[in-house]
C-alpha positions as CSV (number, residue, x, y, z in Angstrom):
1,Q,0.0,0.0,0.0
2,A,2.8,2.4,0.8
3,A,4.4,1.7,-2.6
4,A,1.0,2.3,-4.3
5,H,0.7,5.7,-2.5
6,R,4.1,6.7,-3.8
7,G,3.1,5.7,-7.3
8,L,5.2,2.6,-7.5
9,D,4.2,-0.8,-8.8
10,P,3.9,-3.0,-5.7
11,F,5.3,-5.9,-7.5
12,A,8.3,-3.9,-8.7
13,A,8.8,-2.6,-5.2
14,L,8.9,-6.2,-3.9
15,V,11.4,-7.3,-6.6
16,A,13.6,-4.3,-5.7
17,Q,13.5,-5.3,-2.1
18,L,14.3,-8.9,-2.8
19,R,17.3,-7.8,-4.9
20,R,18.8,-6.0,-1.9
21,L,18.8,-9.2,0.2
22,D,21.8,-11.4,0.5
23,P,21.1,-14.8,-1.2
24,K,23.9,-16.5,0.8
25,P,24.0,-14.9,4.3
26,G,26.0,-17.8,5.7
27,A,28.9,-17.1,3.4
28,H,29.9,-14.2,5.7
29,F,30.8,-16.8,8.3
30,G,33.0,-19.0,6.0
31,D,34.0,-19.1,2.4
32,A,33.4,-22.8,1.9
33,P,30.8,-25.5,2.9
34,E,31.6,-27.3,6.2
35,L,33.7,-30.3,5.6
36,R,32.1,-32.9,7.9
37,R,34.5,-35.9,7.9
38,A,37.7,-36.1,10.0
39,P,40.8,-34.5,8.4
40,D,43.5,-36.7,7.1
41,L,46.3,-34.3,8.2
42,I,46.6,-31.7,11.0
43,V,48.7,-28.6,10.6
44,E,49.9,-26.9,13.8
45,R,52.3,-24.3,14.9
46,E,55.6,-25.5,16.4
47,A,57.0,-24.1,19.6
48,G,59.7,-22.4,17.7
49,G,57.2,-20.5,15.5
50,G,57.3,-22.7,12.4
51,W,54.6,-25.1,11.2
52,R,54.4,-28.8,11.2
53,V,52.0,-31.3,9.6
54,A,51.1,-34.7,11.0
55,L,48.9,-37.6,9.9
56,N,45.6,-37.8,11.8
57,R,46.0,-41.3,13.2
58,E,42.4,-41.5,14.1
59,A,41.4,-41.1,10.4
60,L,44.0,-43.7,9.1
61,P,42.9,-47.2,8.2
62,A,44.3,-49.7,10.7
63,V,45.9,-53.0,9.5
64,S,47.0,-55.7,11.9
65,V,48.7,-58.8,10.5
66,S,48.8,-62.0,12.5
67,A,50.5,-65.1,11.3
68,Q,48.5,-67.4,13.6
69,G,46.2,-69.7,11.6
70,T,47.0,-67.8,8.4
71,S,48.1,-69.5,5.1
72,P,51.4,-68.4,3.6
73,A,49.6,-66.8,0.6
74,A,47.1,-64.9,2.8
75,L,50.0,-63.8,5.1
76,A,52.0,-62.5,2.1
77,A,48.9,-60.6,0.8
78,A,48.3,-59.1,4.2
79,K,51.9,-57.9,4.6
80,W,51.7,-56.4,1.1
81,I,48.7,-54.4,2.1
82,E,50.4,-53.3,5.3
83,R,53.5,-52.2,3.3
84,T,51.4,-50.4,0.7
85,L,49.5,-48.4,3.3
86,S,52.7,-47.5,5.1
87,R,54.3,-46.4,1.8
88,R,51.2,-44.3,0.9
89,N,51.1,-42.7,4.4
90,R,54.8,-41.7,4.0
91,M,54.1,-40.2,0.6
92,V,51.0,-38.3,1.8
93,L,53.0,-36.8,4.7
94,E,55.9,-35.9,2.4
95,V,53.6,-34.1,-0.1
96,A,51.7,-32.4,2.7
97,A,54.9,-31.2,4.3
98,H,56.1,-29.7,1.1
99,V,52.7,-27.9,0.6
100,V,52.7,-26.6,4.1
101,A,56.3,-25.4,3.7
102,R,55.2,-23.4,0.6
103,Q,52.1,-22.0,2.4
104,Q,53.8,-20.3,5.3
105,A,52.3,-16.9,4.3
106,F,48.8,-18.4,4.0
107,L,49.0,-19.8,7.5
108,E,50.2,-16.5,8.8
109,T,47.9,-14.1,6.9
110,G,45.1,-15.9,5.2
111,P,43.8,-16.9,1.7
112,V,45.2,-13.9,-0.1
113,A,48.7,-15.2,0.5
114,L,48.0,-18.7,-0.9
115,V,50.9,-19.8,-3.3
116,P,49.6,-21.3,-6.5
117,L,51.1,-24.8,-6.8
118,T,51.1,-27.2,-9.7
119,C,51.4,-31.0,-9.6
120,A,54.5,-30.7,-11.9
121,E,56.2,-28.3,-9.5
122,V,55.7,-30.5,-6.5
123,A,56.6,-33.6,-8.4
124,R,59.9,-32.1,-9.5
125,A,60.7,-31.0,-5.9
126,L,60.0,-34.5,-4.5
127,G,61.1,-36.7,-7.3
128,Y,57.7,-38.2,-8.2
129,H,55.7,-38.2,-11.4
130,D,53.0,-35.6,-11.9
131,S,50.2,-38.2,-11.9
132,T,51.4,-39.5,-8.5
133,I,51.0,-36.0,-7.0
134,S,47.6,-35.7,-8.6
135,R,46.5,-39.0,-7.0
136,V,48.0,-38.2,-3.6
137,R,46.3,-34.8,-3.3
138,S,42.9,-36.0,-4.4
139,G,40.4,-36.3,-1.5
140,L,42.8,-35.3,1.3
141,L,41.6,-32.9,4.0
142,L,43.9,-30.7,6.1
143,Q,42.9,-29.2,9.4
144,T,44.7,-25.8,9.6
145,P,44.4,-22.8,11.9
146,R,42.6,-21.2,8.9
147,G,40.0,-24.0,8.9
148,M,39.7,-27.3,7.2
149,L,40.7,-27.3,3.6
150,P,41.0,-29.9,0.8
151,M,44.5,-30.4,-0.4
152,E,43.3,-29.5,-3.8
153,A,42.6,-25.9,-2.6
154,F,46.4,-25.3,-2.9
155,F,46.5,-26.6,-6.5
156,A,44.3,-23.9,-8.2
157,R,42.8,-24.0,-11.7
158,T,41.5,-20.4,-11.7
159,G,43.1,-17.2,-12.8
160,S,46.8,-16.5,-13.5
161,R,49.5,-14.5,-11.8
162,G,52.6,-14.4,-13.9
163,Q,53.4,-18.0,-14.8
164,G,51.4,-19.5,-12.0
165,R,47.8,-19.7,-11.1
166,V,45.9,-18.0,-8.3
167,P,44.0,-20.5,-6.0
168,A,40.2,-20.0,-6.1
169,P,40.0,-19.2,-2.3
170,A,42.7,-16.5,-2.8
171,L,40.8,-15.1,-5.8
172,R,37.6,-14.8,-3.8
173,A,39.5,-13.2,-0.9
174,L,41.0,-10.7,-3.3
175,L,37.6,-9.9,-4.7
176,A,36.1,-9.5,-1.2
177,G,38.9,-7.1,-0.3
178,I,38.5,-5.0,-3.4
179,I,34.7,-4.8,-3.0
180,A,35.1,-3.9,0.7
181,A,37.2,-0.9,-0.3
182,E,35.0,0.3,-3.2
183,P,33.1,3.6,-3.0
184,A,29.6,3.0,-1.5
185,V,28.1,5.4,-4.0
186,A,29.8,3.8,-7.0
187,P,30.2,0.0,-6.5
188,L,32.4,-1.8,-9.0
189,G,30.8,-3.9,-11.7
190,D,32.3,-7.2,-12.8
191,D,34.0,-5.6,-15.7
192,A,35.6,-3.1,-13.4
193,L,36.7,-5.9,-11.0
194,V,38.4,-7.6,-14.0
195,A,40.3,-4.4,-14.7
196,V,41.4,-4.0,-11.1
197,L,42.6,-7.6,-11.0
198,A,44.4,-7.1,-14.3
199,G,46.2,-4.1,-12.7
200,R,47.5,-6.5,-10.1
201,G,48.8,-8.9,-12.7
202,I,45.9,-11.3,-12.5
203,A,44.2,-12.2,-15.7
204,V,40.7,-13.6,-15.2
205,S,37.5,-13.5,-17.3
206,R,34.4,-11.6,-16.4
207,R,32.5,-14.8,-16.1
208,A,34.9,-16.2,-13.6
209,V,34.8,-13.0,-11.6
210,A,31.0,-13.1,-11.5
211,N,31.1,-16.8,-10.5
212,H,33.6,-16.3,-7.6
213,R,31.8,-13.2,-6.4
214,A,28.6,-15.1,-6.2
215,R,30.2,-18.0,-4.5
216,A,31.6,-15.6,-1.9
217,G,28.1,-14.5,-1.2
218,I,28.6,-11.0,-2.7
219,P,25.7,-9.5,-4.7
220,P,26.2,-7.7,-8.0
221,A,27.1,-4.1,-8.1
222,R,23.5,-2.9,-8.8
223,D,22.5,-4.4,-5.4
224,R,25.5,-3.1,-3.4
225,G,24.9,0.6,-3.8
226,K,22.5,2.9,-2.0
227,G,21.8,0.7,1.0
228,G,21.9,-2.5,-0.9
229,R,25.4,-3.5,0.5
230,T,25.2,-6.6,2.6
231,S,28.7,-6.7,4.1
């Protein structure tokens, strides 16, 4: 009724009001869905100020081999499984330790400081094949002081910075920082955000910017100005 008295179409007024609402209010409390299973690795600060990574023993499969009442063939197979799991655990820990060593700045300051890694780079450093690193990283979860993250978060496929690639969480953090500093009366559209990122040496498409902005729970520019800002 108030909209009708002001000469506005009530339906249009309702649409305008809906556009000002944040479609993902929970995104302000975290930039990724909650990861519900136990982490595979735990990253903690050492007493000397550095960082260490350890396997989460509670999440590891347990294998116990007993020779009593076991045929030679079954015993050999069981010992092979035991050795295989032990070798895999050592490899997982080795890869994770390398990743953590490269992510010191992330652990200290947050997603903007994530270092874009590639499987080829890690493979060269550790003496493995690229495909081995790709398999090892798949499905692993790390509990860090910055929250629980999949190992793949450190192996980005989005954007580019020089010869490397910017991890998606870092790109979303950069966008959030740029938008937080934009003029309230002149919010930046996605094209303008592309230009700002390009000025920082990060080449990314308008579509990718729009997608990551939305995943971060940030509405488009038309809904962030004149009272429409949600964060």
